[in-house]
A tleap script that builds the chain and sets N, CA, C and O, in Angstrom:
source leaprc.protein.ff14SB
mol = sequence {
  NMET LEU LYS SER ASN LEU VAL VAL GLU GLN
  LEU SER ASN GLY LEU LYS SER ILE VAL GLN
  LYS VAL ILE ASN GLN GLU ARG ILE THR GLU
  LYS GLU GLY LEU PHE LEU TYR THR LYS ALA
  PRO LEU ALA LEU LEU ALA THR LEU ALA ASN
  THR ILE ARG GLU GLN LYS ASN ASP ASN LYS
  ARG ILE PHE PRO GLN ILE ILE LEU LEU PRO
  LEU PRO GLN TYR GLU LEU LEU ILE LEU CASP
}
set mol.1.N position { 2.403 -8.417 -16.353 }
set mol.1.CA position { 1.406 -9.057 -15.194 }
set mol.1.C position { 1.642 -9.882 -14.401 }
set mol.1.O position { 2.287 -10.927 -14.482 }
set mol.2.N position { 0.686 -9.044 -12.965 }
set mol.2.CA position { 1.320 -8.934 -11.628 }
set mol.2.C position { 0.654 -10.145 -11.532 }
set mol.2.O position { -0.436 -10.398 -12.046 }
set mol.3.N position { 1.785 -11.377 -10.414 }
set mol.3.CA position { 1.147 -12.443 -9.693 }
set mol.3.C position { 0.499 -12.440 -8.551 }
set mol.3.O position { 0.927 -12.271 -7.409 }
set mol.4.N position { -0.744 -12.672 -9.004 }
set mol.4.CA position { -1.314 -13.042 -7.406 }
set mol.4.C position { -2.609 -13.689 -7.537 }
set mol.4.O position { -3.301 -13.689 -8.556 }
set mol.5.N position { -2.938 -14.353 -6.199 }
set mol.5.CA position { -4.070 -15.149 -6.020 }
set mol.5.C position { -5.056 -14.378 -6.010 }
set mol.5.O position { -5.672 -14.342 -4.945 }
set mol.6.N position { -5.282 -13.985 -6.520 }
set mol.6.CA position { -7.058 -13.072 -6.377 }
set mol.6.C position { -7.866 -13.797 -7.271 }
set mol.6.O position { -7.604 -13.651 -8.465 }
set mol.7.N position { -8.916 -14.648 -6.918 }
set mol.7.CA position { -9.646 -14.489 -7.666 }
set mol.7.C position { -10.929 -13.792 -8.153 }
set mol.7.O position { -12.024 -13.923 -7.606 }
set mol.8.N position { -10.667 -12.994 -9.297 }
set mol.8.CA position { -11.800 -11.535 -10.405 }
set mol.8.C position { -12.716 -11.839 -10.371 }
set mol.8.O position { -13.549 -10.933 -10.387 }
set mol.9.N position { -13.276 -13.363 -10.297 }
set mol.9.CA position { -14.507 -14.125 -10.631 }
set mol.9.C position { -15.832 -13.616 -9.713 }
set mol.9.O position { -17.038 -13.420 -9.865 }
set mol.10.N position { -14.965 -13.547 -8.825 }
set mol.10.CA position { -15.650 -13.461 -7.516 }
set mol.10.C position { -16.083 -12.254 -6.969 }
set mol.10.O position { -16.901 -12.198 -6.051 }
set mol.11.N position { -15.579 -11.311 -7.484 }
set mol.11.CA position { -15.498 -9.469 -7.243 }
set mol.11.C position { -16.870 -9.071 -7.808 }
set mol.11.O position { -17.584 -9.891 -8.385 }
set mol.12.N position { -17.285 -7.537 -7.591 }
set mol.12.CA position { -19.104 -6.982 -7.897 }
set mol.12.C position { -17.799 -6.641 -9.607 }
set mol.12.O position { -16.604 -6.873 -9.785 }
set mol.13.N position { -18.953 -5.986 -10.532 }
set mol.13.CA position { -18.603 -5.978 -11.820 }
set mol.13.C position { -17.880 -4.530 -11.881 }
set mol.13.O position { -17.437 -4.107 -12.949 }
set mol.14.N position { -17.787 -3.796 -10.676 }
set mol.14.CA position { -17.588 -2.381 -10.578 }
set mol.14.C position { -16.080 -2.648 -9.577 }
set mol.14.O position { -15.149 -1.845 -9.647 }
set mol.15.N position { -16.038 -3.592 -8.883 }
set mol.15.CA position { -14.178 -3.465 -8.888 }
set mol.15.C position { -13.482 -4.477 -9.636 }
set mol.15.O position { -12.253 -4.541 -9.602 }
set mol.16.N position { -14.476 -5.602 -10.591 }
set mol.16.CA position { -13.387 -6.583 -11.229 }
set mol.16.C position { -12.749 -5.953 -12.619 }
set mol.16.O position { -11.798 -6.477 -13.198 }
set mol.17.N position { -13.260 -5.029 -12.964 }
set mol.17.CA position { -12.290 -4.321 -14.097 }
set mol.17.C position { -11.529 -3.172 -13.754 }
set mol.17.O position { -10.864 -2.491 -14.535 }
set mol.18.N position { -11.705 -2.962 -12.234 }
set mol.18.CA position { -10.630 -2.015 -11.568 }
set mol.18.C position { -9.169 -2.992 -11.640 }
set mol.18.O position { -8.114 -2.765 -12.233 }
set mol.19.N position { -9.596 -4.200 -10.753 }
set mol.19.CA position { -8.799 -4.960 -10.133 }
set mol.19.C position { -7.986 -5.867 -11.707 }
set mol.19.O position { -6.804 -6.210 -11.728 }
set mol.20.N position { -8.542 -5.990 -12.359 }
set mol.20.CA position { -7.683 -6.263 -13.409 }
set mol.20.C position { -7.044 -6.026 -14.122 }
set mol.20.O position { -6.408 -6.751 -14.887 }
set mol.21.N position { -7.105 -4.248 -13.950 }
set mol.21.CA position { -6.621 -3.079 -14.357 }
set mol.21.C position { -5.232 -3.110 -13.297 }
set mol.21.O position { -4.076 -2.701 -13.396 }
set mol.22.N position { -5.777 -3.605 -12.569 }
set mol.22.CA position { -4.471 -3.573 -11.489 }
set mol.22.C position { -3.816 -4.471 -11.328 }
set mol.22.O position { -2.926 -4.379 -10.483 }
set mol.23.N position { -3.940 -5.366 -11.869 }
set mol.23.CA position { -2.998 -6.862 -12.501 }
set mol.23.C position { -2.024 -6.662 -13.556 }
set mol.23.O position { -0.848 -6.980 -13.731 }
set mol.24.N position { -3.050 -5.931 -14.295 }
set mol.24.CA position { -2.103 -5.333 -15.637 }
set mol.24.C position { -1.596 -4.426 -15.859 }
set mol.24.O position { -1.577 -3.734 -16.877 }
set mol.25.N position { -1.018 -4.314 -14.702 }
set mol.25.CA position { -0.268 -3.459 -14.433 }
set mol.25.C position { -0.390 -1.717 -15.139 }
set mol.25.O position { 0.495 -0.867 -15.240 }
set mol.26.N position { -2.068 -1.657 -15.594 }
set mol.26.CA position { -2.098 -0.585 -16.256 }
set mol.26.C position { -2.771 0.667 -15.288 }
set mol.26.O position { -3.911 0.320 -14.979 }
set mol.27.N position { -2.472 1.848 -14.782 }
set mol.27.CA position { -2.763 2.845 -14.511 }
set mol.27.C position { -4.200 3.209 -14.165 }
set mol.27.O position { -5.050 2.900 -15.000 }
set mol.28.N position { -4.559 3.771 -13.142 }
set mol.28.CA position { -6.392 3.375 -12.591 }
set mol.28.C position { -6.637 4.890 -12.425 }
set mol.28.O position { -5.912 5.579 -11.708 }
set mol.29.N position { -7.907 5.486 -13.261 }
set mol.29.CA position { -8.001 6.933 -12.988 }
set mol.29.C position { -8.336 7.354 -11.912 }
set mol.29.O position { -8.445 6.502 -11.030 }
set mol.30.N position { -8.563 8.462 -11.631 }
set mol.30.CA position { -8.987 9.223 -10.550 }
set mol.30.C position { -9.802 8.528 -9.748 }
set mol.30.O position { -9.545 7.889 -8.728 }
set mol.31.N position { -11.123 8.775 -10.484 }
set mol.31.CA position { -12.429 7.969 -10.033 }
set mol.31.C position { -12.372 6.371 -9.906 }
set mol.31.O position { -13.224 5.642 -9.397 }
set mol.32.N position { -11.432 6.094 -10.360 }
set mol.32.CA position { -11.291 4.601 -10.402 }
set mol.32.C position { -11.000 4.139 -9.010 }
set mol.32.O position { -11.466 3.191 -8.379 }
set mol.33.N position { -9.630 5.540 -8.509 }
set mol.33.CA position { -9.533 4.701 -7.321 }
set mol.33.C position { -9.873 5.205 -5.831 }
set mol.33.O position { -9.579 4.975 -4.658 }
set mol.34.N position { -10.615 5.970 -6.561 }
set mol.34.CA position { -11.802 6.564 -5.249 }
set mol.34.C position { -12.865 5.619 -4.953 }
set mol.34.O position { -13.173 5.274 -3.812 }
set mol.35.N position { -13.401 5.223 -6.003 }
set mol.35.CA position { -14.035 3.452 -5.961 }
set mol.35.C position { -13.484 2.542 -5.669 }
set mol.35.O position { -14.274 1.623 -5.454 }
set mol.36.N position { -12.169 2.189 -5.489 }
set mol.36.CA position { -11.765 1.419 -4.806 }
set mol.36.C position { -11.560 1.670 -3.091 }
set mol.36.O position { -11.528 0.845 -2.178 }
set mol.37.N position { -11.456 2.937 -3.077 }
set mol.37.CA position { -11.146 3.688 -1.691 }
set mol.37.C position { -12.269 3.275 -0.461 }
set mol.37.O position { -12.173 2.737 0.643 }
set mol.38.N position { -13.636 3.959 -1.469 }
set mol.38.CA position { -15.088 3.854 -0.901 }
set mol.38.C position { -15.404 2.527 -0.593 }
set mol.38.O position { -15.697 2.092 0.521 }
set mol.39.N position { -15.291 1.595 -2.178 }
set mol.39.CA position { -16.347 0.660 -1.853 }
set mol.39.C position { -15.809 -0.765 -1.895 }
set mol.39.O position { -16.599 -1.700 -2.025 }
set mol.40.N position { -14.303 -0.999 -1.776 }
set mol.40.CA position { -13.508 -2.273 -2.161 }
set mol.40.C position { -13.207 -2.432 -0.182 }
set mol.40.O position { -12.850 -1.665 0.712 }
set mol.41.N position { -13.641 -4.004 -0.295 }
set mol.41.CA position { -12.568 -4.498 1.440 }
set mol.41.C position { -11.628 -4.027 1.939 }
set mol.41.O position { -10.977 -4.088 0.896 }
set mol.42.N position { -10.818 -3.515 2.749 }
set mol.42.CA position { -9.676 -3.608 2.683 }
set mol.42.C position { -8.836 -4.558 2.874 }
set mol.42.O position { -7.640 -4.346 3.071 }
set mol.43.N position { -9.354 -5.692 2.837 }
set mol.43.CA position { -8.370 -6.973 2.683 }
set mol.43.C position { -7.850 -6.783 1.319 }
set mol.43.O position { -6.642 -6.714 1.091 }
set mol.44.N position { -8.844 -6.690 0.325 }
set mol.44.CA position { -8.389 -6.386 -1.276 }
set mol.44.C position { -7.882 -5.167 -1.311 }
set mol.44.O position { -6.751 -5.443 -1.713 }
set mol.45.N position { -7.894 -3.996 -1.181 }
set mol.45.CA position { -7.018 -3.447 -0.747 }
set mol.45.C position { -5.682 -4.004 -0.408 }
set mol.45.O position { -4.747 -3.988 -1.209 }
set mol.46.N position { -5.605 -4.513 0.832 }
set mol.46.CA position { -4.209 -4.770 1.034 }
set mol.46.C position { -3.301 -5.602 0.379 }
set mol.46.O position { -2.082 -5.507 0.522 }
set mol.47.N position { -4.017 -6.640 -0.534 }
set mol.47.CA position { -3.640 -7.555 -1.361 }
set mol.47.C position { -3.221 -6.989 -2.641 }
set mol.47.O position { -2.268 -7.429 -3.284 }
set mol.48.N position { -4.153 -5.734 -3.096 }
set mol.48.CA position { -3.462 -4.849 -4.156 }
set mol.48.C position { -2.525 -4.456 -3.669 }
set mol.48.O position { -1.546 -5.059 -4.109 }
set mol.49.N position { -2.270 -3.703 -2.933 }
set mol.49.CA position { -0.995 -2.853 -2.770 }
set mol.49.C position { 0.434 -3.762 -2.427 }
set mol.49.O position { 1.570 -3.369 -2.696 }
set mol.50.N position { 0.081 -5.116 -1.746 }
set mol.50.CA position { 1.394 -5.776 -1.521 }
set mol.50.C position { 1.644 -6.547 -2.470 }
set mol.50.O position { 2.720 -7.146 -2.490 }
set mol.51.N position { 0.286 -6.781 -3.925 }
set mol.51.CA position { 1.339 -7.997 -5.382 }
set mol.51.C position { 1.568 -6.063 -5.651 }
set mol.51.O position { 2.434 -5.949 -4.784 }
set mol.52.N position { 1.471 -5.206 -5.975 }
set mol.52.CA position { 2.575 -4.242 -5.928 }
set mol.52.C position { 3.266 -3.928 -5.399 }
set mol.52.O position { 3.976 -3.178 -6.069 }
set mol.53.N position { 3.715 -4.064 -4.086 }
set mol.53.CA position { 4.983 -3.472 -3.453 }
set mol.53.C position { 5.970 -4.753 -3.592 }
set mol.53.O position { 7.112 -4.544 -3.184 }
set mol.54.N position { 5.695 -6.086 -4.121 }
set mol.54.CA position { 6.583 -7.260 -4.269 }
set mol.54.C position { 7.018 -7.230 -5.837 }
set mol.54.O position { 7.992 -7.828 -6.293 }
set mol.55.N position { 6.182 -6.484 -6.516 }
set mol.55.CA position { 6.693 -7.051 -7.951 }
set mol.55.C position { 7.713 -5.732 -7.896 }
set mol.55.O position { 8.804 -5.952 -8.422 }
set mol.56.N position { 7.509 -4.235 -7.277 }
set mol.56.CA position { 8.370 -2.834 -7.201 }
set mol.56.C position { 9.457 -3.256 -6.450 }
set mol.56.O position { 10.491 -2.643 -6.717 }
set mol.57.N position { 9.581 -4.420 -5.285 }
set mol.57.CA position { 10.790 -4.191 -4.734 }
set mol.57.C position { 11.423 -6.238 -4.689 }
set mol.57.O position { 11.978 -7.053 -3.952 }
set mol.58.N position { 10.995 -6.140 -5.632 }
set mol.58.CA position { 11.801 -8.248 -5.976 }
set mol.58.C position { 11.684 -8.670 -5.122 }
set mol.58.O position { 12.678 -9.233 -4.664 }
set mol.59.N position { 10.249 -8.701 -4.221 }
set mol.59.CA position { 9.810 -9.454 -2.830 }
set mol.59.C position { 9.820 -9.442 -1.735 }
set mol.59.O position { 9.073 -9.962 -0.907 }
set mol.60.N position { 11.071 -8.564 -1.614 }
set mol.60.CA position { 11.857 -7.795 -0.867 }
set mol.60.C position { 10.859 -7.461 0.373 }
set mol.60.O position { 9.765 -6.977 0.084 }
set mol.61.N position { 11.171 -7.690 1.714 }
set mol.61.CA position { 10.539 -6.833 2.872 }
set mol.61.C position { 11.176 -5.550 3.369 }
set mol.61.O position { 12.319 -5.584 3.823 }
set mol.62.N position { 10.722 -4.804 3.325 }
set mol.62.CA position { 11.060 -3.170 3.528 }
set mol.62.C position { 10.925 -3.028 5.217 }
set mol.62.O position { 10.031 -3.669 5.770 }
set mol.63.N position { 11.491 -2.494 5.719 }
set mol.63.CA position { 11.222 -2.219 7.768 }
set mol.63.C position { 12.461 -0.734 7.243 }
set mol.63.O position { 13.389 -0.627 6.441 }
set mol.64.N position { 11.862 0.059 8.111 }
set mol.64.CA position { 12.553 0.996 8.775 }
set mol.64.C position { 13.956 0.817 9.406 }
set mol.64.O position { 14.079 0.036 10.350 }
set mol.65.N position { 14.621 1.246 9.106 }
set mol.65.CA position { 15.811 1.791 9.814 }
set mol.65.C position { 15.652 2.694 10.958 }
set mol.65.O position { 15.328 3.878 10.871 }
set mol.66.N position { 15.854 2.175 11.826 }
set mol.66.CA position { 15.774 2.956 13.320 }
set mol.66.C position { 16.964 3.130 13.583 }
set mol.66.O position { 17.938 2.402 13.393 }
set mol.67.N position { 16.812 4.687 14.286 }
set mol.67.CA position { 18.532 4.667 14.225 }
set mol.67.C position { 18.270 5.986 15.579 }
set mol.67.O position { 17.575 7.002 15.605 }
set mol.68.N position { 18.938 5.527 16.301 }
set mol.68.CA position { 18.603 5.904 17.760 }
set mol.68.C position { 20.346 6.799 17.313 }
set mol.68.O position { 21.357 6.488 16.683 }
set mol.69.N position { 19.763 8.214 18.226 }
set mol.69.CA position { 20.856 9.542 18.002 }
set mol.69.C position { 21.100 9.625 19.699 }
set mol.69.O position { 20.358 9.374 20.648 }
set mol.70.N position { 22.212 10.000 19.618 }
set mol.70.CA position { 22.431 9.936 21.732 }
set mol.70.C position { 21.616 11.686 21.720 }
set mol.70.O position { 21.883 12.420 20.769 }
set mol.71.N position { 20.853 12.089 22.611 }
set mol.71.CA position { 20.769 13.170 22.943 }
set mol.71.C position { 21.483 13.871 24.297 }
set mol.71.O position { 21.790 13.394 25.390 }
set mol.72.N position { 21.623 15.393 23.655 }
set mol.72.CA position { 22.516 15.737 24.234 }
set mol.72.C position { 21.922 16.318 25.775 }
set mol.72.O position { 20.758 16.680 25.947 }
set mol.73.N position { 22.887 16.316 26.731 }
set mol.73.CA position { 22.444 16.665 28.290 }
set mol.73.C position { 22.225 18.082 28.188 }
set mol.73.O position { 22.837 18.816 27.413 }
set mol.74.N position { 21.254 18.475 29.069 }
set mol.74.CA position { 20.543 19.992 29.194 }
set mol.74.C position { 21.122 20.206 30.540 }
set mol.74.O position { 21.423 19.266 31.275 }
set mol.75.N position { 21.311 21.751 30.931 }
set mol.75.CA position { 21.252 22.069 31.972 }
set mol.75.C position { 20.550 22.815 32.183 }
set mol.75.O position { 20.369 23.804 31.474 }
set mol.76.N position { 19.583 22.399 33.853 }
set mol.76.CA position { 18.764 23.158 33.952 }
set mol.76.C position { 18.920 24.199 34.594 }
set mol.76.O position { 19.538 24.034 35.646 }
set mol.77.N position { 18.336 26.059 34.195 }
set mol.77.CA position { 19.061 27.274 34.665 }
set mol.77.C position { 17.971 27.773 35.350 }
set mol.77.O position { 16.959 27.834 34.651 }
set mol.78.N position { 17.836 28.183 36.588 }
set mol.78.CA position { 16.977 28.680 37.108 }
set mol.78.C position { 17.147 30.269 37.272 }
set mol.78.O position { 18.278 30.604 37.624 }
set mol.79.N position { 16.140 31.395 37.063 }
set mol.79.CA position { 16.724 32.461 37.253 }
set mol.79.C position { 15.780 33.084 37.962 }
set mol.79.O position { 14.604 33.330 37.697 }
set mol.80.N position { 16.512 33.332 38.994 }
set mol.80.CA position { 15.277 34.088 40.263 }
set mol.80.C position { 14.968 35.595 39.841 }
set mol.80.O position { 14.198 36.279 40.515 }
savepdb mol mol.pdb
quit
């Protein structure tokens, strides 16, 4: 079971069962995912996604590594 600070009892009945499945690490159906996408507040989606991310990555923050590559120098060739 995921560690989450969500108060599931305050959610609507439609969201409550889906959120409980996510917290229990159960797979949700495509229909349930679409319901979350259309009906759930953005803050709830972000909290659920972050909870799952923390569980999968041992609560490590993941930042993309920026790689700077030197650009080749181009000469301008003008044809008359």
